[in-house]
FIVOKE-198376 format. One record per residue (C-alpha): residue in three letters; x, y, z. Coordinates in Angstrom, 3 decimals, padded with zeros to 6 digits. Each point is the difference from the previous one (the first is absolute). Example, Ala and Ser with C-alpha at 12.3 -4.5 7.8 and 13.67 -1.06 7.14 Angstrom:
ALA  012.300  -004.500  007.800
SER  001.370  003.440  -000.660
//
This chain:
MET  036.481  038.887  -009.747
PRO  -000.066  003.722  000.970
GLU  -003.190  001.990  -000.225
LEU  -000.189  001.715  -003.378
SER  -001.800  003.149  -001.099
HIS  -003.155  -000.393  -002.025
GLY  001.840  001.066  -003.204
ARG  002.821  -002.475  000.523
ARG  -002.527  -002.831  000.726
MET  -001.715  000.788  -003.331
LEU  003.406  -000.090  -001.854
VAL  000.845  -003.325  001.554
LEU  -003.403  -001.200  -001.090
ALA  000.680  001.125  -003.511
ILE  003.318  -001.718  -000.178
CYS  -001.446  -003.264  001.192
CYS  -002.774  000.344  -002.649
MET  002.666  000.371  -002.660
SER  001.297  -003.521  000.813
LEU  -003.554  -001.358  -000.169
LEU  -000.516  001.654  -003.342
ILE  002.891  -001.627  -001.751
VAL  -000.752  -003.388  001.501
SER  -003.652  000.165  -000.812
LEU  000.447  001.682  -003.460
ASP  002.402  -002.648  -000.955
ASN  -002.601  -002.716  000.234
THR  -002.790  001.991  -001.756
VAL  002.234  001.069  -002.821
LEU  001.352  -003.559  -000.487
ASN  -003.547  -001.388  -000.351
VAL  -000.685  002.237  -002.952
ALA  003.335  -001.129  -001.548
LEU  -000.845  -003.782  000.312
PRO  -001.200  -000.603  -003.544
SER  002.979  001.852  -001.399
LEU  002.325  -002.138  002.178
GLN  -001.818  -003.055  -001.343
ARG  000.547  000.806  -003.602
GLU  003.595  001.247  000.329
LEU  001.303  -002.598  002.331
ASP  -002.209  -002.870  -001.155
ALA  -001.439  -000.474  003.487
SER  -002.672  -002.529  000.990
THR  -002.767  000.884  002.424
SER  002.082  -001.576  002.833
GLY  002.866  002.242  -001.131
LEU  -002.180  002.990  000.338
GLN  -001.008  -001.166  003.410
TRP  003.589  -000.256  001.085
THR  000.871  003.474  -001.072
ILE  -002.692  001.250  002.532
ASP  000.329  -002.650  002.670
ALA  003.859  -000.129  000.113
TYR  -000.288  003.491  001.347
THR  -003.054  -000.385  002.327
LEU  001.379  -003.345  001.304
VAL  003.376  001.381  001.142
LEU  -001.742  002.961  001.457
ALA  -002.336  -002.203  001.954
SER  002.795  -002.176  001.272
LEU  002.176  002.813  001.175
LEU  -002.248  002.628  001.291
MET  -000.059  -001.255  003.615
LEU  003.689  -000.380  000.141
ALA  000.354  003.541  -001.350
GLY  -002.497  001.377  002.609
SER  001.716  -001.701  002.933
THR  003.542  000.942  -001.320
ALA  -001.064  003.640  -000.268
ASP  -001.371  000.005  003.558
ARG  003.341  -001.499  001.069
ILE  002.719  001.923  -001.871
GLY  -001.859  003.068  -001.143
ARG  -002.963  000.827  -002.269
ARG  001.670  002.793  -001.917
ARG  003.056  -002.071  -000.750
VAL  -002.108  -003.013  -001.249
PHE  -002.215  002.319  -002.017
MET  002.912  001.719  -001.764
SER  001.618  -003.424  -000.790
GLY  -003.298  -001.125  -001.481
LEU  -000.130  003.065  -002.294
VAL  003.524  -000.801  -001.214
VAL  -000.678  -003.587  -000.847
PHE  -003.471  000.632  -001.542
THR  001.414  002.694  -002.290
LEU  002.771  -002.200  -001.072
GLY  -002.363  -002.907  -000.605
SER  -002.105  002.252  -002.193
LEU  002.954  000.859  -002.157
LEU  000.927  -003.709  -000.272
CYS  -003.574  -000.753  -001.017
SER  000.217  002.533  -002.860
LEU  003.124  -001.800  -001.311
ALA  -001.363  -003.587  000.300
PRO  000.944  -002.058  -003.113
ASP  -002.693  -002.616  000.317
LEU  -002.916  -001.099  002.231
ASN  002.077  -002.007  002.443
TRP  002.246  002.919  000.719
LEU  -003.088  002.303  000.353
VAL  -001.286  -002.347  002.641
VAL  003.393  000.046  001.813
PHE  000.262  003.770  -000.111
ARG  -003.605  000.300  001.189
MET  000.973  -001.882  003.068
VAL  002.823  002.327  000.620
GLN  -002.446  002.924  -000.176
ALA  -002.103  -001.899  002.539
VAL  002.785  -000.335  002.433
GLY  000.253  003.818  000.095
GLY  -003.782  000.382  -000.058
SER  -000.328  -002.168  003.138
MET  002.063  002.681  001.914
LEU  -002.219  002.802  -001.169
ASN  -003.834  -000.349  000.683
PRO  -000.094  -001.648  003.483
VAL  002.846  002.185  001.177
ALA  -001.630  003.105  -001.386
MET  -003.233  -000.927  001.779
SER  001.954  -000.563  003.202
ILE  001.521  003.456  -000.410
ILE  -003.501  001.490  -000.566
THR  -001.392  -001.720  003.083
ASN  002.800  001.322  002.203
THR  -000.132  003.402  -001.535
PHE  -003.861  000.515  000.392
THR  -000.671  -000.983  003.557
ASP  -003.567  001.509  000.103
PRO  -002.488  -002.750  -001.023
ARG  -002.120  002.454  -002.057
GLU  002.929  001.582  -001.707
ARG  001.595  -003.405  -000.687
ALA  -003.349  -001.139  -001.560
ARG  000.109  002.965  -002.415
ALA  003.684  -000.591  -000.763
ILE  -000.785  -003.647  -000.825
GLY  -002.901  001.114  -002.186
VAL  002.502  002.187  -001.995
TRP  002.283  -003.090  -000.202
GLY  -003.022  -001.902  -001.475
ALA  -000.673  002.718  -002.460
VAL  003.568  -000.449  -001.400
VAL  -001.196  -003.536  -000.963
GLY  -002.789  001.479  -001.936
LEU  002.366  002.575  -001.594
SER  002.223  -002.755  -001.086
MET  -002.949  -001.816  -001.410
ALA  -001.206  003.041  -001.840
ALA  003.334  001.059  -001.375
GLY  001.374  -003.502  -000.626
PRO  -002.220  -001.057  -002.870
LEU  000.422  003.305  -001.810
VAL  003.707  000.399  000.660
GLY  000.658  -003.610  -000.853
GLY  -002.213  000.037  -003.169
LEU  001.709  002.980  -001.198
LEU  003.541  -001.251  000.670
VAL  -000.738  -003.477  -001.518
ASP  -001.583  001.420  -003.124
SER  002.556  002.692  -000.648
VAL  003.340  -001.263  001.416
GLY  -000.451  -003.758  001.044
TRP  -000.615  -001.998  003.124
ARG  003.428  000.415  001.287
SER  -000.614  003.744  000.566
ILE  -002.541  -000.798  002.690
PHE  002.852  -000.618  002.500
TRP  001.636  003.260  -000.783
VAL  -002.791  001.838  001.908
ASN  001.388  -001.353  003.307
LEU  003.500  001.434  -000.358
PRO  -000.562  003.746  000.474
VAL  -002.744  -000.577  002.740
GLY  002.230  -002.475  001.785
ILE  003.050  002.246  -000.084
ALA  -002.106  002.908  001.246
ALA  -001.498  -001.862  002.823
LEU  003.432  -001.217  001.037
LEU  001.369  003.529  000.212
LEU  -003.022  001.302  001.816
THR  -000.019  -002.883  002.518
TRP  003.679  000.589  000.744
ARG  -000.711  003.765  000.668
PHE  -003.337  000.145  001.739
VAL  -001.008  -003.329  001.524
PRO  001.173  -000.646  003.479
GLU  001.366  -003.340  001.168
SER  -002.160  -002.174  002.231
ARG  -000.102  -003.495  001.383
ALA  -001.824  -002.049  002.476
PRO  001.097  000.397  003.618
ARG  000.845  -003.727  000.231
ALA  001.703  -001.695  -002.809
ARG  -001.518  -003.192  -001.345
ARG  002.298  -002.824  -000.911
PRO  000.134  -001.575  -003.487
ASP  -001.871  -003.147  -000.705
PRO  001.776  -001.757  -002.868
VAL  -001.879  -003.270  000.341
GLY  -003.481  001.756  -000.054
GLN  001.237  001.943  -003.072
VAL  000.985  -003.051  -001.902
LEU  -003.387  -001.652  000.837
VAL  -001.859  003.128  -001.264
ILE  001.885  -000.043  -003.396
ALA  -000.567  -003.736  -000.384
LEU  -003.701  000.462  000.683
PHE  -000.756  002.829  -002.245
GLY  002.443  -001.143  -002.835
SER  -001.207  -003.602  -000.185
LEU  -003.666  000.868  000.185
THR  000.297  002.591  -002.830
TYR  002.012  -002.386  -002.135
ALA  -002.449  -002.747  000.453
ILE  -002.986  002.258  -000.973
ILE  001.605  001.584  -003.072
GLU  001.588  -003.036  -001.499
ALA  -002.809  -002.534  000.580
PRO  -002.023  000.872  -003.163
HIS  003.156  -000.704  -002.061
GLY  001.763  -002.893  001.730
GLY  -003.041  -001.585  001.631
TRP  -000.857  -000.153  003.738
GLY  002.020  -003.149  000.268
SER  003.257  001.869  -000.885
THR  -000.621  002.880  002.501
ALA  -001.303  -002.198  002.842
PRO  003.403  -000.095  001.606
PHE  000.050  003.746  000.186
ALA  -003.510  000.010  001.603
ALA  001.157  -002.442  002.521
LEU  003.060  002.102  000.755
ALA  -002.304  003.000  000.475
LEU  -002.065  -001.986  002.506
ILE  003.071  -001.194  001.881
ALA  001.374  003.561  000.232
LEU  -003.289  001.336  001.302
LEU  -000.175  -002.772  002.745
ALA  003.584  000.659  000.879
LEU  -000.635  003.609  000.463
LEU  -003.080  -000.679  002.277
PHE  002.173  -002.244  002.063
TYR  003.307  002.012  000.079
GLU  -001.082  003.586  000.340
PRO  -001.964  -000.158  003.296
ARG  002.923  -001.544  001.655
ARG  002.506  002.784  -000.953
ALA  000.626  002.980  002.305
GLU  -000.132  002.494  -002.791
PRO  -001.515  -001.699  -003.121
LEU  -000.157  001.358  -003.565
ILE  -003.820  -000.320  000.269
ASP  -001.285  000.472  003.471
LEU  -003.202  -002.093  -000.016
ARG  -001.264  002.028  003.013
PHE  -000.839  002.734  -002.519
PHE  -002.763  -002.310  -001.450
ARG  -001.765  -000.143  003.320
SER  -001.325  003.382  -000.876
ALA  -003.099  -000.465  -002.092
PRO  000.465  003.345  -001.814
PHE  003.641  -000.820  -000.853
SER  -000.941  -003.485  -001.142
GLY  -002.926  001.362  -002.055
ALA  002.239  002.660  -001.629
THR  002.376  -002.681  -001.001
VAL  -002.573  -002.044  -001.727
ILE  -001.786  002.996  -001.406
ALA  003.393  001.308  -001.418
MET  000.623  -003.412  -001.624
SER  -003.430  -000.242  -001.583
ALA  -000.196  003.610  -001.143
PHE  003.445  -000.093  -001.680
ALA  -000.486  -003.407  -001.430
ALA  -003.056  001.495  -001.749
LEU  002.065  003.033  -001.060
GLY  002.874  -002.085  -001.429
GLY  -002.447  -002.369  -001.875
PHE  -002.126  002.967  -001.195
LEU  002.989  001.838  -001.643
PHE  001.334  -003.170  -001.394
LEU  -003.155  -001.161  -001.708
SER  -001.013  003.693  -001.011
THR  003.297  000.757  -001.822
LEU  000.081  -003.284  -001.923
TYR  -003.647  000.436  -000.981
LEU  000.235  003.618  -001.142
GLN  003.089  -000.588  -002.133
ASN  -000.079  -003.582  -001.127
VAL  -003.815  -000.404  -000.392
ARG  -001.224  003.520  -000.848
GLY  003.185  000.731  -001.888
LEU  000.615  003.481  001.717
SER  003.441  001.605  000.150
ALA  001.704  000.437  003.256
MET  -001.017  003.608  000.200
GLU  -003.661  -000.844  -000.774
ALA  000.036  -002.676  002.593
GLY  001.346  002.448  002.467
LEU  -002.820  002.398  -000.636
TRP  -002.560  -002.802  000.401
MET  001.371  -000.700  003.486
LEU  -000.381  003.569  001.213
PRO  -003.648  -000.698  001.097
MET  001.538  -002.344  002.519
ALA  002.985  002.117  000.961
VAL  -001.709  003.378  000.496
PRO  -002.574  -001.280  002.621
THR  002.883  -001.575  001.816
PHE  001.902  003.314  000.111
LEU  -003.183  001.883  001.117
CYS  -001.257  -002.620  002.606
ALA  003.251  -000.549  001.789
PRO  000.282  003.385  001.935
LEU  -003.847  -000.136  000.678
SER  000.563  -003.571  001.466
GLY  002.740  001.390  002.202
ARG  -002.113  002.714  001.428
LEU  -002.797  -002.538  000.509
VAL  002.311  -002.088  002.007
GLY  001.126  002.857  002.074
SER  -003.598  001.165  000.726
ARG  -002.120  -003.105  000.034
GLY  002.351  -002.988  000.081
PRO  000.883  -002.628  -002.575
ARG  -003.366  -001.834  -000.338
LEU  -001.735  002.323  -002.401
PRO  002.928  000.255  -002.569
LEU  000.376  -003.811  000.109
VAL  -003.728  -000.637  -000.607
ILE  000.085  002.460  -003.007
ALA  003.244  -001.642  -001.318
GLY  -001.244  -003.533  000.385
GLY  -003.459  000.699  -001.562
ALA  001.526  001.895  -003.018
MET  002.575  -002.708  -000.688
THR  -002.691  -002.812  000.316
VAL  -002.402  001.691  -002.357
SER  002.796  000.751  -002.506
GLY  001.045  -003.719  -000.060
LEU  -003.609  -001.188  -000.403
LEU  -000.402  002.428  -002.999
PHE  002.764  -001.936  -001.789
ALA  -000.850  -003.360  001.327
LEU  -003.716  000.012  -000.691
PHE  -000.554  002.601  -002.687
GLU  003.266  -000.189  -002.037
ALA  000.679  003.649  000.586
GLU  002.834  -000.138  -002.486
THR  -002.466  -000.360  -002.957
SER  -001.596  003.509  000.560
ASN  001.676  003.329  000.285
ALA  -002.532  001.225  002.611
SER  000.323  -003.063  002.303
LEU  003.740  -000.073  -000.415
LEU  000.170  003.639  001.081
ALA  -002.323  -000.680  002.979
GLY  002.181  -003.014  001.115
TYR  003.176  002.198  -000.186
VAL  -001.459  002.804  002.002
LEU  -001.399  -002.340  002.659
PHE  003.213  -001.725  000.425
GLY  001.943  003.266  000.217
ILE  -002.367  001.160  002.801
GLY  000.650  -003.194  001.838
ILE  003.783  000.166  -000.097
GLY  -000.103  003.762  000.709
PHE  -002.005  -000.551  003.285
VAL  001.864  -003.196  001.164
ASN  003.642  001.088  000.496
ALA  -000.273  002.570  002.906
PRO  -001.999  -002.206  002.325
ILE  002.385  -002.947  -000.637
THR  003.041  002.027  001.038
ASN  -001.687  001.857  002.854
THR  -001.449  -003.149  001.541
ALA  003.299  -001.939  -000.337
VAL  001.908  002.495  002.071
SER  -002.785  001.354  002.250
GLY  000.288  -001.153  003.679
MET  003.377  -001.502  -000.533
PRO  003.033  001.250  002.058
ARG  001.924  002.597  -001.931
ASP  003.256  -001.936  000.136
GLN  -001.721  -002.827  -001.994
ALA  -001.152  002.411  -002.705
GLY  002.533  -001.218  -002.436
VAL  -000.877  -003.639  000.273
ALA  -003.796  000.577  000.105
SER  000.120  002.176  -003.152
ALA  002.236  -002.456  -001.597
VAL  -002.418  -002.894  000.497
ALA  -002.810  002.200  -001.427
SER  002.248  000.886  -003.044
THR  000.985  -003.776  -000.305
SER  -003.645  -000.818  -000.183
ARG  -000.566  002.499  -002.827
GLN  002.890  -001.327  -002.074
LEU  -000.773  -003.636  000.712
GLY  -003.573  000.627  -001.025
GLN  001.083  001.568  -003.262
THR  002.388  -002.832  -000.641
LEU  -002.722  -002.633  000.425
GLY  -002.509  001.995  -001.926
VAL  002.198  000.134  -003.100
ALA  001.095  -003.588  000.537
VAL  -003.669  -001.463  000.490
LEU  -001.815  002.049  -002.586
GLY  002.891  -000.396  -002.477
ALA  -000.143  -003.744  000.532
VAL  -003.817  -000.127  -000.442
LEU  000.395  002.120  -003.137
ALA  002.801  -002.194  -001.448
ALA  -002.001  -003.203  000.704
GLY  -003.151  001.423  -001.659
VAL  001.661  001.389  -003.030
GLY  002.257  -003.084  -000.689
ALA  001.371  -000.104  -003.490
SER  -002.701  002.508  -001.331
SER  000.569  003.715  -000.505
TYR  -000.943  002.519  002.607
ALA  -002.567  001.547  -002.269
GLU  -001.886  -003.286  -000.518
ARG  -000.089  -001.243  003.674
PHE  000.694  002.975  002.308
VAL  -003.477  000.923  001.161
THR  -000.959  -003.597  000.818
ALA  003.449  -000.941  001.402
SER  000.119  003.105  002.367
ARG  -003.425  -000.599  001.446
PRO  001.191  -002.266  002.921
GLY  002.562  002.694  000.795
TRP  -002.709  002.699  000.364
TRP  -001.940  -002.166  002.383
ILE  003.255  -000.269  002.051
LEU  000.151  003.848  -000.174
ALA  -003.605  000.238  001.295
ALA  000.769  -002.457  002.862
CYS  002.986  002.210  001.028
GLY  -002.345  002.996  000.202
ALA  -002.375  -002.019  002.143
VAL  002.807  -000.907  002.384
VAL  000.874  003.693  000.293
LEU  -003.739  000.979  000.715
THR  -000.520  -002.790  002.573
LEU  003.185  000.544  001.946
GLY  -000.399  003.707  -000.117
VAL  -003.200  -000.426  002.027
VAL  001.174  -002.825  002.395
THR  003.473  001.363  000.963
THR  -000.853  003.646  000.682
GLY  -002.459  -000.205  002.982
ALA  000.392  000.200  003.766
TRP  000.968  -003.622  000.305
ALA  002.746  000.458  -002.601
ARG  001.380  003.070  001.721
ALA  000.100  -001.989  003.294
THR  002.240  -002.629  -001.625
ALA  002.274  002.713  -001.403
GLU  000.493  001.442  003.569
GLY  000.698  -003.436  001.379
ALA  002.588  -000.663  -002.770
ALA  001.707  003.303  000.606
ARG  000.255  -000.794  003.754
ARG  001.839  -003.311  -000.874
LEU  002.310  001.738  -002.388
ARG  000.887  002.481  002.577
GLY  000.799  -002.688  002.502
GLU  -002.856  000.752  002.247
ASP  -001.348  -003.551  -000.284
GLN  002.163  -001.880  002.507
ARG  -000.984  -003.519  -000.973
PRO  003.184  -001.765  -000.978
ARG  000.500  -000.840  -003.574
ARG  001.130  -003.297  -001.426
THR  003.651  -001.097  000.081
GLU  001.923  002.194  -002.257
VAL  002.216  -001.774  -002.426
ASP  002.482  002.860  -000.217
ALA  000.347  000.847  003.656
//
């Protein structure tokens, strides 16, 4: 990629952030619309879970493929293709005649979305070559997540109450078209110096792993664990096959050498934990505010602002802290805030008091605001630049997989606890195990934030980078695709 002026770099950052805005806004807006979907389309709890997870599941399954493909054939080309597919998928979602078609069209959206966020992050990484400038750019990137969370509930609530849930997908159309035109005009093409070969076997195994695991979790409370056991077994087989097959490939979809870096491995687990907490938090909060408290979509959106605003305010601060002091402090703040928030709900039933509910929302917003920048920065720091697409795609995959599992697990816990009762009767008691899971996710973020950010961890990152650059001359295992 040619060296760009400061103004041009800022414009590229703004265009990439537009893609993140529509992808992130879509999930936030849809959460507010879940009760309306439930009433209009007669959806069960598992049906609501699938409207969220069909999207995040496809994203998680295809992000690594999109990242490596963009490195190979051109990041700008893949990014523009993603904008086209995502915008078309949004239009189809607004026209869905029933829940099944909505789930299908959400998957179309996700195919486009998989070509946006990891590729945009790769573009940013290759545009901002100075580490401090890159950290600040990633902080801005993280702030967009906060902006989507702040605007999403309000925009979604206003649209659902005034026009209907279908209008929430219309928001993506003008933004997607504008981002497409700006990308075509201002974003230069770039690709990795050495193209990576496709890995179709690895891709199929990833889809089998993520899809079967999610299905087993979501459907277990309804069909029983016996009926979903074959899918759990399939997930285990796919995982073992990945661990056996990928190290024997010359250019694997998932290069397991990345995970020899403690910061990278820590960032992966932190991303899964934090975004599992986020997915579960939004799912439980939306159903509680509208189905238990009886609030309208707009009122529920206003109640979620105490979570969204701190996320928006803390994200750029987190980026600056990462640039000046490293990732440890932001991760400690994030993990501590998320843990305390979960404990407020698990131990003190924060839902039953306005003051404690407000405190729980604010703390969780602070946690999510601080966690995103150090995840992204740690995932790509120290890695060869020609591997940026794959490294950022793994980090993005971890976020989406975490959100998928968060909705699946906490939705399953809620469905099992509520049973045949109404939400109003059983919600607080049924959701308590879910809040304990949220607190545990925060504790994981806190612990790994300390363990994987020290001198030892940095040394493992340097060793992993040397292996990825080919400086480690020890022979690898026999390659199955040689």
